[in-house]
C-alpha positions as CSV (number, residue, x, y, z in Angstrom):
1,X,-0.5,-0.4,-0.2
2,X,1.1,2.9,-1.2
3,X,1.4,6.2,1.3
4,X,-1.6,8.9,0.9
5,X,1.0,11.1,2.6
6,X,3.2,10.3,-0.7
7,X,0.3,9.8,-3.3
8,X,-0.5,14.0,-1.3
9,X,2.8,15.2,-2.2
10,X,3.2,13.5,-6.0
11,X,-0.5,14.3,-7.2
12,X,-2.4,17.0,-4.6
13,X,0.2,19.3,-3.8
14,X,1.9,20.0,-7.2
15,X,-2.1,20.2,-8.8
16,X,-2.8,22.7,-6.2
17,X,0.4,25.0,-6.1
18,X,0.1,24.7,-10.0
19,X,-3.1,26.2,-9.7
20,X,-2.2,28.6,-7.0
21,X,0.7,29.9,-10.2
22,X,-2.2,30.4,-12.5
23,X,-4.0,32.1,-10.4
24,X,-1.8,34.4,-9.8
25,X,-0.5,34.9,-13.4
26,X,-4.1,35.7,-14.2
27,X,-4.2,38.5,-11.9
28,X,-0.7,39.9,-13.7
29,X,1.5,39.1,-10.8
30,X,5.5,38.6,-11.7
31,X,6.7,36.0,-12.1
32,X,9.8,36.8,-9.4
33,X,7.1,37.2,-7.0
34,X,5.1,34.6,-7.7
35,X,8.6,32.6,-6.8
36,X,8.9,34.3,-4.1
37,X,5.5,33.5,-3.1
38,X,4.8,29.7,-3.7
39,X,8.5,28.5,-2.7
40,X,9.6,27.5,-5.9
41,X,11.6,27.8,-8.8
42,X,11.0,29.6,-11.8
43,X,11.6,27.3,-14.1
44,X,9.0,25.4,-12.7
45,X,6.2,28.5,-12.5
46,X,7.0,28.0,-16.4
47,X,6.4,24.3,-16.5
48,X,3.5,25.2,-14.0
49,X,2.1,27.9,-16.9
50,X,2.9,25.9,-19.9
51,X,0.9,22.6,-18.3
52,X,3.8,20.8,-18.6
53,X,3.9,20.0,-14.1
54,X,1.1,19.5,-11.7
55,X,-1.4,18.8,-14.3
56,X,-2.1,14.7,-13.3
57,X,-4.6,15.7,-10.9
58,X,-7.5,17.7,-12.3
59,X,-8.8,19.8,-10.2
60,X,-12.0,21.9,-11.5
61,X,-14.1,19.3,-10.7
62,X,-14.0,20.7,-7.1
63,X,-15.5,23.9,-6.8
64,X,-14.8,24.7,-3.7
65,X,-11.2,24.1,-3.7
66,X,-10.8,25.9,-6.8
67,X,-12.5,28.6,-5.0
68,X,-10.3,27.9,-2.1
69,X,-7.2,28.2,-4.6
70,X,-8.6,31.5,-5.7
71,X,-8.7,33.3,-2.6
72,X,-4.7,31.6,-1.1
73,X,-4.5,33.8,-4.5
74,X,-6.5,37.2,-4.1
75,X,-4.6,37.3,-0.3
76,X,-1.8,35.9,-0.9
77,X,0.3,39.2,-1.8
78,X,-0.3,40.1,1.6
79,X,1.2,37.1,3.3
80,X,4.9,35.3,3.9
81,X,6.3,32.4,2.2
82,X,5.5,30.1,4.7
83,X,1.6,31.6,5.4
84,X,1.1,30.7,1.3
85,X,3.1,27.7,2.3
86,X,0.8,26.2,5.3
87,X,-2.3,27.6,2.8
88,X,-1.5,25.1,0.5
89,X,-1.1,22.4,2.7
90,X,-4.6,23.1,4.3
91,X,-6.1,23.2,1.2
92,X,-4.1,19.1,0.5
93,X,-5.2,18.5,3.9
94,X,-9.2,19.7,3.1
95,X,-8.5,17.9,-0.2
96,X,-8.0,14.5,1.3
97,X,-10.4,14.9,4.4
98,X,-13.7,15.0,1.7
99,X,-12.7,12.0,0.0
100,X,-11.7,13.5,-3.6
101,X,-8.3,11.0,-4.1
102,X,-10.0,8.2,-3.0
103,X,-11.2,7.4,-6.6
104,X,-7.9,8.2,-8.2
105,X,-6.2,6.1,-4.6
106,X,-7.9,3.3,-6.4
107,X,-6.7,3.2,-9.5
108,X,-3.4,3.7,-8.7
109,X,-3.5,1.4,-5.6
110,X,-6.5,-1.3,-6.8
111,X,-6.9,-2.7,-3.6
112,X,-8.3,0.1,-1.7
113,X,-12.1,0.2,-1.2
114,X,-13.1,4.1,-0.5
115,X,-16.8,2.7,0.0
116,X,-14.8,1.0,3.5
117,X,-12.1,3.2,3.7
118,X,-12.7,6.3,6.0
119,X,-8.4,6.7,7.0
120,X,-8.2,10.7,5.5
121,X,-11.8,11.9,7.0
122,X,-10.5,10.3,10.0
123,X,-7.6,12.1,10.4
124,X,-8.1,15.3,8.3
125,X,-11.9,16.5,8.7
126,X,-11.1,17.1,12.9
127,X,-8.5,19.7,12.2
128,X,-11.1,21.9,10.4
129,X,-13.7,22.6,8.6
130,X,-12.1,24.2,6.2
131,X,-8.7,26.2,5.3
132,X,-8.2,29.8,6.8
133,X,-7.8,30.8,2.8
């Protein structure tokens, strides 16, 4: 069984970072400022914008998640890199707690039964009702 943390690091976090980069870029934020805010390299910003990275998980069906990312993009200009990082992780936990990753997890690990597994909601839903973006 692959760790949910490994899968979150590999699929969910990059998708959220990519969406945040795209939101900031769409708002006209300078690439250097995006690098500072999101804590990634300029080449990764370029790859996120070009769709070459962070596109293994489509977030568009999860309107609540895309709204949280949009709100973070709006507020991030007044935040430190550490504060932005914390909010990214809160959105990752939110995503997991709502069982949004279960079907992808099942494809990657066929012996997982999302209808019976309550690990993510049990671990993460208690932490917050929704991220502070």
